N, C-alpha and C positions, 0 to 999 in steps of 0.2 A: 267712166264718169258716173257719179251718183245721180239717179233720177230724182228730181224735186218738182213738185207741183205747188205753185204759189198763187195766192190771191192778193190783189191790190184793188180795193174798192171803197167807194164812199157810201156812207149809210146815214140815215136820219137817226136822231136820238132814240126813236122807238123802233129801229131796226129795219127800215125800209130802204130799198135801193132805187125805187122809182115810185112816183105817186100813183093813184088809182087809174089814171089815164096812161100810165107808162112814161110820164114826163120826168125829166131830170133837171129842169130849170132851177129848182130849189137848191141844187148843189152850189149855185152861185149866189146864195142868199147872204153870204158874208163877203163884202167887197174885198177884192184881191188886186188892188190897183198896181202893185209892183209885180204882178204875175208870178208869185212864188210858186214853184212847181210841187212843193210839199213832198219831195223825195221821189217823184215819179221817174225822173231821168236815172237816178241812182238805182231804183228798182228795175227799170228796163235794162240796165247794164248787167243785171244778174240773171236775165232770162235769155233763152235761145230762140223761142218762138211763142206765139200766142195760140191758145185754144179757146174759142168762144162759141157760145150758142148762137142759133139762127136769129133769135130776137135781137141780141146784142149786135150781131153783124148787120142786120137790117137797120138798126138805129144808127150805127156808125155810117153806113152807106147813105143815110138820109141827111147827115150833117152837110152843111154848105161850106166844106173845106176840102183841101187836098187830102188824099189818103194819109192818115196819121201814123202809119206804122212802117218802120224800116225793116222789121224782122218778119219772118214767115208767119202767116196767119192761117190757122186751120179752123174751119167752121164745122162744128158738130151739129148734125141734123139728120134725123131719120125721115123727114118729110121733104126737105129741099132736094130737088133732083139735079140741079146744077147751079153753079155760081152765076149770077146775072152778068150779062155781057160786059158792062163797063168795068167789072171787077175780076174778070177771068185771070188776069195776071197778078192780082192782089191777094187772092185767098185760095185755099185748097179745101174742098169738101171732104169730110170724113163722117162715117156713120158706123153704128154697131155697138156692141158691148164696150164699156169704157176701157177695160184692160186691153182688149184687142186694138182699140184705137190708139191707146198709149204705146203698145208694142210697135205698131206701124210707124208712129211718129219717132219713137226712139231709134228704130232701124234706119231712119233717115238722118240720124245724127243729132237730133234735138232732145236734150235730156232735162233741161231746166225750163219748165213751161209756166206761162202766165195763164191761169184759168180764169175766164171772165164770163159773166152773165149769170143772172139769178138762178135759173133752172139748172144750168150747167154746174155751178158751184154746189147747189144742193145735191145734185146727182153724185158729184165727186165726194162730198161729205158723207152721203149715205153709204158709199162703198169704202169709206175711210182712205181716200186717195189724196187728201190735201195735207201738205207738209208744213206750210207756212201761210199766214194770213196777215196782211197789213190792212187794217180797217181805219178809215178816216171818218170820224163821226162829226157830222154837221149838227150844231145845236138847234135843231128844228124838229118839232113833232108833226108828223104828217097824218097820223091817225089811221091811215089805211094805205094800201098800195102793194107793191111787189116786195115781199119779205126777203131779206138776205138769207135767213135760215128757215129750214123746214123740219119735218119730222125725221128722226134718226132711229135706226134699229137699236142703237146702244149709245151711251154717253161717250163723247170724245174729249179727252183732256188736252188742253193747250196751255202753254206757259207764256205769259207776257214777258218778252225779253227787252222791250223798250217802249217808251211812250213819250210823246212830245206834243207841245201845243204850238199851232201855227196861227198867225194873225190875232193872237190873244184870245181866241175863241174856239178853234177847231182842234180836236184831240185826235192824234193818230197813234195807234198802238200796233205793235208788231208781235204776233203770236207764233209759237213754234209747237207743232204737235208732239206731245209726250206719249210714247207708245210703251206703256208698262202698267202695272197694278190693275190688270183686268179691264182697263179702259181702252 
């Protein structure tokens, strides 16, 4: 099976995934009274497991909801020593160089991964390990916060393969990495 690393994330119009306090309440700034999932279930059907950074994991753990994932969750952290007690059976801690982490996850039979979390996505992009990105743009300017993208050692060319509008205001675009032409 082909290995694929995919991103599915919401971002502000100015490219932030969280505000300067790390908050994500602004993601709900456009009312979604019909609870349209904007392709999330379809996206999740395309992945075998999630690989998220420690900050994202801690954010999810802080939500006042049941554990939201049915698929295996790997938490990438070089500082976290163990998964907190209430989540021992929910997530697996991984650390080390990204390719080594990926090799370990692939050996366990998971080949299509949902990469989540700002720093984690940036790390994967720096090493050119993202194959697809689905970015849902909320039409709000935050002015500052946690950026989706960071510095890269070289440009990475992506092709927009689809784009759609939800709720008459939110644009979701699906990009696929193009690996040619020196990019």
